[in-house]
C-alpha positions, 0 to 999 in steps of 0.5 A: 685817165688823168689830165697831165701837162708839163711845165718848164722849171728854172733851177739856175739862170745858166742851165736849161729848165727842167720839165715838171709834169703836173697831173690834175687829180680826179676831183680837180679835173671834174671841177674844171670839167663842170665849170667848163660845161656850165660856161659852155651852156651859157656860151651856146645860149649866147651863140644862139642869140648872136646867130639870130641877130646876125641872120636877121641883120644879113637877111639870111634868117632861116632856121638852118642858117641860124643853126650853122652860125650858132654852131660855128660860133660855139665851136670856135669859142668852146674849143678852149676847154683844154685851155681850162685844164691847162690853166688849172695845171699851171696854177697847180704848178705855180703853187706847188713850186712857189711853195717849194722855193720858199721851203728850200730858201729857209 
């Protein structure tokens, strides 16, 4: 199942935008997912370190508390994985339609 996102494309100043659907191909989607996985791995490591520091600072330093804190931090920060795909689709949209605009102007 491919990742798809729609973006508004202005065709004339006084007209409403036309919505263009952008789909990431399988390779593009895999690249984004792999980048996200690598970043999530490092993010989880940072969250574990931060949770230990916070637990010690607030005198709640138990394995359970550190784990809960790390999970809460990670879930908040890692929830942006769709953002990475949307950003890749937007970059593809911009590249595709900026190029088309240049071609149409000739």
